N, C-alpha and C positions, 0 to 999 in steps of 0.2 A: 095517400100519404098519412101514415098512422101518427097520432098525437099522443105523446107521453107527458103526464104531469108528475112533478116530483116535489117532495116536501122536506124542508130543512129540519135538522136536529139542534140540540142545545149548543148554545154559542152565538147563534144568529140573532139573538134579542136585542132590542133597543128601545129606550124609553120614548113613548108616543106611538108605539105599534098598535094598530087597530083602531085608533081613536077616530079616524075618518069614517070607517064602518059604522061605529057606534053613533056618531053624529048624523050620518046622512041616511042610514038604511034602517027602518023600524024593525025589520026581522033580525038584523045583525044585533041591535040593541037589546032585543028580547032574548037572544041567545047569550049574549054577554052577561045580562042580569040573571039569567038562569044559571050560568056558571058560578056567579058570586054566591048564589043560593046553595049550589051543590058543594062548593069548596068550603063554605062557612066563613068566608072573609072576601072583602071586595079586592079582588085581584085586579079589577079594571083600574082602581085608584093607583095601583103600583105600575101598571102597564102604561097608563096614559100620563101620569105626573109624578112617579115616584123617582128614586135615585137609582143610579146604576148598581149600587151595592145591594139595594133591596131587590132589584130585579134578578141579580146574580144568584139569589138563594135558590137552591135546588127545588124546593117545594113551590117556588114561584115560577122559575125559568121554564120548566117543562110543560106545565099547564099553560103558561102564556104563549109559548110558541105554537102549541097545539091549537089553542083557541084562535089566534090570528090566523093560522093556515087554514083550518076548517071553516071558520066563518067567512074568510075570503073566498074560498071554493064555493060555499053555499050562496054567497053574494053574486057570483058570476052567472048564476042561473043557466040559461041555454048555451052560454059560452063554454061551460065547463062540461065537455063530453069526451072524456079520456078513452083511448083505445087500450091503454096500460098505464099503471101507476106504480109509484115506489116511493119510499121515505128513508132518509138517513137516520138510523137508530131511533130516536123518538119519533121522527117524522113517519115511520111505518105506521104508527097508530093514527096520524093524520090521514095518511093515504087510505087506511081501512075504513075510517069514518066517512071521508069524502066520497068513497065509492059505495057506501051503503052496507058495508060488511058489519060494521058496528053502529049502534045508535050514538047520537051526540052525547047523551047523558052517561052511557056506560063507557064510552070511550074516554070521557073526561075523568070518571072515577078510577078507571084503570091507570091512566096517565099520572094522576095524583098519588095513588098507591105505589106506583112505579118509582116516582121521584122520592118519596119518603122511604121506601125500602132500600133504594140505592144509597141515600144518605146515611141510613143505619149501617149498611154494609161497609161503607167507607169508614165509619167510626170503629167497627170491629176490627178491620185489617187496614192499618196505615199503608197507604199505597199511592201510586201516581201514574202519570202518562208522559210521554215525550214524543215529539215531532221528529221525523227522520226524513231528510231531503237527499235526493240524487243517489240512491242506491237501489239496485234491482230488488224485487221482492224476495227472490230466492236467498240473496246474501243476508238480508235482514232476518228471514225465517231461520237460516242456519245459525246466525249469531245468537238469536234468541234461544234457540234450542240449546246451543252450547253454554249459555249463561244459566239456564234454568237448573235448579237444584244445587247450585254452588253454594247459595246462602242456606244456612241452617237456622231454624227447622225448615224442612222442605216445603211447607205450605206458604212459607214467605219468601220462597225462591222462585216464584212463577214470574215469567215475563213472556208476552207474546204479541204479535201484531193484533191491534184491535180495530184499526180503520185501514182498509185499503182504498184511500181516497182518490188517487189517480196515480198513473206511472210516475215514479220517483217522488211521491208524497205519501208517506205512510205514518201511522201513529202507533206507538208500542205502549203496552199497559202491564203493570205488575207491581210487585213490592218496591219500596223505595230504593233499598240497596240493589236489587236485581236490575232495576231500570238504570240506576247510576252506572253499574258495571257494564251493561249492554251499551250505553251511550258511549262510553270510553272505547269499547271494542268496535263500534260502529264508525266512530271517528277515525279509528286507525285503519279501518277498512276503506276509507275514503268518502265518508258521508260528508256533504257539504254543510249539514247541520244535524245535530243530534241533541235537542234542547228540551229539557223538562217543562211541562205546562203548568200553568197556575189552576190546577184542578184538584178536587178534594179526594179523589180516589181512582182506582184502576177499573174504569168502565170497560165492559165487554172483555172480561178476563175471568178466570176461575175464582178470583177473589170477590166477585159478585154473586157467588153461590148462595149466601144467605138471603140476597134480594130475590134470586130466582126461586128458591123455596117459598119465600113469603108471598111472591106474586103468582105463583103457579096455580094455586087454588082459586084465586080471583079470576084468572084467565079461563080455567076450565069451567067455571061456573057462568061465564059471560055467554050472552046470546050472540053468536056470530053466524051470519049467513053468507052465501056466495056473494061476492062484490060484483058490481056492474061491469067490471073488466078485470083482467088478470092483475094481481098485484105482486110484484117481484119483491121477494123477501131477503132481508139482510143475510140470514144464516147460509142459504145455498145459492142466492142470486138467480133463483128460478121463479117463474110466474106461478101463482097459485090462486085457485078459486075455490077449493075444497075446504070447508070450514074447519075440519079436524086437522088437516094439514096447517092451516093458518094458525090455529091455536098452538100446535106443537112447536111451530117455528118462533112464534111470540115469546114462549116460555124459554126455548133455547137461546133467544137473542141476547139475553142479559150477560151470558158468559161466553158467547161466541163472537168472532170478529164481524165487522161490518164490511161486506164484500161489495163496496160501491163501484169500484172499477169494473168488476165482473158483472154487476147489475146493468150498468149502462151499455157495455158491450153486448150483453144478451138482448137488451131492448132494441138496439140498432140491428142486430142479427135478425130479429123477429119483425123488422120493418119500421121501427120508429125513426121518423124524418124530422120531427120538431120536438123540443123539450121545452116545457114551461114550469118554472119554479113558482110555487105559491107559498108565500110566508114571508117572514122577516129576512132581510140580507139577500146577498147574491152569491153566496158560497157554493151552492150547487151549480149554478149557472157557470161559474168559473171551473169547476171540476169537469162538468160535462164537455165543456169546450176543449179541455185538455185531453180527455179520454177519447173523444169523438170528434175531431176538428171539423168534419164535413157537415154536421147536422146544424139545423137552426135551433138556437137556444135563447130564451128570454126569461125574465123573472118579473113577477107582479107582486108588489108590496102593498098597493093601495088601488083603489078603484078610479 
């Protein structure tokens, strides 16, 4: 029976995350303190006792989720022996560090740079995302394609699926006006819901191109080695162990959709019989259960 470990992305954070690790495991405390030094501010103060608003800042949220997931994986010791791994968006960096492809320090630096680059890209291109429920993937893809380019100038007319979360649960991403137009068309096509999300920008869309350009050099210069097991990457939903392929997919990830449905299906096809989510929340546990109802799935948020 093959074991898959999966790592959550932005949105799963909560105040208090990781505090039990810090308080009870000396090695975990050491890693948290090293993270404070690398980031140049005490992220642990915000994670353990900050406000929801402080934790929602992109520069805080992404490193916080990464730290909780990675330090939790390291704290499991011999219990963390994955046959395969994957992460949802930001979680892909957690998966790569947990499986040894990236060092803890380099992974954290990349995640921090990624968060800041995405924030700057959001400021350059006003944009948003929307959740779409109860429509086939093909219908949403068609409506997005029909909506694209209607808004002028053309670069503000982009809209595409950015998250294939599970069958009947998609997220679209693009310019404000294009997402609004697409939501109207999706509701008319029978969507149970097509609702804009409270986010600062169009993640995983062409509007993240400034962030992709900014982050690409840092990823190219990073030392990435073969992970201890295949890591299924967001861009193509396929398993990768080759460092050059991993780098290329990490760079492409910012402007490409997260193919989570396809990732889980491919892992199951490759023998995954149990999934364990490591990190804050239980979002991925729920998604995996909907994509592959027959598999065993659990989540670990604390030891």
